[in-house]
C-alpha positions as CSV (number, residue, x, y, z in Angstrom):
1,M,1.1,26.3,-4.9
2,S,-1.5,24.4,-2.9
3,A,-1.0,21.4,-0.7
4,P,-2.1,18.0,-2.4
5,S,-5.7,17.0,-1.5
6,P,-5.6,14.0,0.5
7,L,-7.1,11.5,-2.7
8,D,-3.9,13.4,-4.5
9,V,-1.5,12.2,-2.0
10,V,-2.6,8.6,-2.1
11,R,-3.0,8.1,-5.4
12,Q,0.8,9.2,-5.6
13,F,2.0,6.5,-2.7
14,L,-0.2,3.9,-4.3
15,K,2.3,4.9,-8.1
16,D,5.4,4.9,-6.2
17,M,4.8,2.1,-4.9
18,E,3.7,0.1,-7.8
19,R,7.4,1.2,-9.4
20,L,8.6,0.0,-5.7
21,D,10.2,3.3,-5.6
22,Y,10.2,3.1,-1.7
23,D,12.1,6.4,-1.4
24,A,9.5,8.2,-3.1
25,A,6.7,6.6,-1.6
26,L,7.5,6.8,2.2
27,H,7.6,10.9,1.4
28,W,4.4,10.4,1.7
29,V,3.8,8.6,4.8
30,A,4.0,10.2,8.6
31,E,6.7,9.4,10.9
32,T,3.5,8.4,13.3
33,C,1.6,6.2,10.2
34,E,-0.3,3.3,11.7
35,Y,-0.1,0.7,8.7
36,V,-2.3,-2.5,9.7
37,N,-2.7,-6.0,7.7
38,P,-4.7,-8.5,8.3
39,P,-3.8,-10.9,10.7
40,P,-0.7,-12.6,10.5
41,I,1.0,-10.1,9.1
42,P,2.1,-7.6,11.9
43,V,0.9,-3.8,12.4
44,V,3.9,-1.5,11.7
45,H,4.8,2.1,12.4
46,G,6.4,5.1,10.6
47,P,8.0,4.9,6.9
48,A,11.0,2.6,8.6
49,G,7.8,0.0,10.1
50,V,6.1,0.4,6.0
51,R,9.4,-0.4,4.1
52,G,10.9,-3.1,6.7
53,L,7.6,-5.1,5.9
54,L,7.0,-4.0,2.5
55,E,10.7,-4.1,0.6
56,P,11.5,-8.0,1.7
57,F,8.1,-9.1,0.8
58,F,7.7,-7.4,-2.6
59,A,11.7,-8.6,-3.2
60,P,10.4,-11.4,-5.7
61,T,7.9,-9.0,-7.4
62,L,8.9,-8.4,-10.9
63,H,6.3,-6.3,-12.1
64,N,3.1,-4.6,-10.1
65,E,0.0,-3.3,-10.9
66,F,-2.0,-1.6,-9.1
67,R,-5.5,-1.5,-10.6
68,L,-7.7,0.7,-9.5
69,V,-11.2,0.1,-9.2
70,R,-13.3,2.6,-6.9
71,E,-12.5,5.7,-5.2
72,A,-14.0,7.6,-2.4
73,A,-12.8,10.4,-0.2
74,Q,-14.6,12.6,2.7
75,G,-12.7,15.3,4.4
76,S,-9.1,13.5,5.2
77,T,-10.1,9.8,4.4
78,V,-9.7,8.3,1.5
79,F,-10.9,4.7,0.5
80,F,-9.5,2.8,-2.7
81,E,-10.8,-1.0,-3.9
82,R,-8.0,-2.2,-6.1
83,L,-6.9,-5.2,-7.5
84,D,-3.2,-5.5,-6.7
85,R,-1.4,-7.6,-9.5
86,H,2.5,-9.4,-8.7
87,Q,4.5,-10.3,-11.3
88,L,6.8,-13.3,-9.8
89,A,9.0,-15.5,-11.8
90,D,6.7,-18.2,-12.9
91,K,3.2,-16.4,-12.7
92,W,1.1,-13.5,-12.0
93,V,-0.9,-13.5,-8.1
94,E,-3.6,-11.3,-7.8
95,L,-5.2,-9.9,-4.9
96,P,-8.2,-7.9,-4.4
97,V,-7.8,-5.2,-1.5
98,T,-9.8,-2.4,-0.2
99,G,-7.6,0.3,1.7
100,V,-8.7,3.2,4.0
101,F,-5.8,5.8,4.3
102,E,-6.4,8.9,6.8
103,V,-3.9,12.1,5.4
104,E,-3.2,15.1,7.7
105,G,-0.6,17.8,6.2
106,G,-0.2,16.1,3.0
107,K,1.1,12.8,4.6
108,I,-0.1,9.5,4.9
109,V,-1.1,9.2,9.2
110,Y,-3.0,5.6,9.2
111,W,-3.4,2.9,6.3
112,R,-5.1,0.0,6.4
113,D,-5.7,-2.8,4.1
114,Y,-8.6,-5.4,4.0
115,F,-7.8,-8.6,1.9
116,D,-7.5,-12.3,2.3
117,A,-4.3,-12.8,4.0
118,E,-3.9,-16.4,3.3
119,S,-4.9,-16.2,-0.4
120,I,-2.2,-14.3,-1.0
121,L,0.5,-16.2,1.1
122,S,-0.3,-19.7,0.3
123,Q,0.6,-18.1,-3.8
124,W,4.1,-16.2,-2.4
125,P,7.3,-17.7,-2.2
126,A,8.9,-18.5,0.8
127,G,10.9,-16.2,2.3
């Protein structure tokens, strides 16, 4: 059985994250992974850092959709343009995002999302 391609790793990771299945999603994240978001969101490292950032943030989410718009992969680098949609108790919040991932040995070692942080933070419930 061959190892999944970097594109397959990131696709599965995003599917797991869409379901907020952190255990399944974080299986794809290396201990050395660096996850970078636009300020003021902090940079975190490894599965524990990713979980520590995202689990509390997504706590008010009733349902997620990650609509994959475009994808490209070259070697170990994967790009996804996506529309992240989050259903909250009173509304849907949408955020255009471009993610850059580097995959080594079947694990994500680098993940950087590009988006307008203020557009999501201004619509999100205070935590």
